C-alpha positions as CSV (number, residue, x, y, z in Angstrom):
1,M,135.0,111.1,115.1
2,P,134.5,109.8,118.6
3,V,131.2,111.0,120.0
4,V,131.3,112.1,123.7
5,F,127.5,112.6,124.0
6,R,124.4,114.1,122.4
7,A,122.3,116.8,123.9
8,Q,119.3,118.8,122.6
9,G,120.0,117.6,119.0
10,Y,123.7,118.6,119.2
11,T,126.6,116.0,118.9
12,L,129.7,116.7,121.0
13,F,132.8,115.0,119.7
14,Y,136.5,115.0,119.1
15,S,138.1,115.0,115.7
16,N,141.7,115.0,114.3
17,E,143.3,117.1,117.0
18,G,146.5,118.0,115.3
19,N,150.1,117.1,115.9
20,P,151.1,118.3,118.5
21,R,147.6,117.9,119.9
22,E,145.6,121.0,120.7
23,P,144.7,121.7,124.3
24,L,141.5,120.2,125.8
25,H,138.5,121.1,123.7
26,V,135.3,119.7,122.2
27,H,133.6,120.1,118.9
28,V,129.8,120.5,118.4
29,R,127.7,119.8,115.4
30,K,124.0,120.1,114.6
31,G,123.3,119.7,110.8
32,A,125.6,122.1,109.0
33,A,126.3,124.2,112.1
34,V,129.5,123.6,114.0
35,A,131.4,125.1,116.9
36,K,134.5,124.4,119.0
37,F,134.8,125.1,122.7
38,W,138.0,125.3,124.8
39,L,137.5,123.8,128.2
40,Y,140.3,125.6,130.2
41,P,141.1,127.8,131.9
42,E,137.3,128.3,131.5
43,V,134.7,127.2,128.9
44,C,135.2,129.5,126.0
45,L,133.9,129.5,122.4
46,A,136.8,129.1,120.0
47,E,134.9,129.2,116.7
48,S,131.4,128.9,115.5
49,Y,129.7,128.6,112.0
50,G,126.0,128.6,111.5
51,L,125.0,129.1,115.2
52,N,123.4,132.2,116.6
53,G,124.2,133.8,119.9
54,Q,121.4,132.0,121.8
55,E,122.6,128.6,120.5
56,Q,126.2,129.5,121.4
57,G,125.1,130.3,125.0
58,T,123.1,127.2,125.3
59,L,126.0,125.1,124.1
60,A,128.5,126.9,126.5
61,G,126.1,126.0,129.4
62,I,126.0,122.3,128.3
63,V,129.8,122.1,127.9
64,A,130.3,123.9,131.3
65,A,127.8,121.6,133.1
66,R,129.4,118.4,131.6
67,R,133.0,119.6,131.5
68,Q,134.3,116.8,133.8
69,E,132.6,114.2,131.6
70,I,134.2,115.7,128.5
71,E,137.6,115.8,130.1
72,E,137.4,112.2,131.3
73,A,136.4,111.1,127.8
74,W,139.2,113.1,126.3
75,H,141.9,111.5,128.5
76,G,140.4,108.1,128.1
77,F,140.4,108.4,124.3
78,F,143.8,110.1,123.8
79,S,145.7,108.2,126.5
């Protein structure tokens, strides 16, 4: 589980991305709560368990603000 970064108590990371690999996305975890965000064509919540709407919005903002960093880490890890 390669960690991309941590922000506001959330860990953003990649996991087993399937074969063939799913499109560019990032997973988020805080305790038992988890989410997955697609990065393109725009940042979009794919799924969420245990996070309320406010938390999902906060995370979408974090992912959008750091999308380039997430994408660079993705390509660096999976290349």
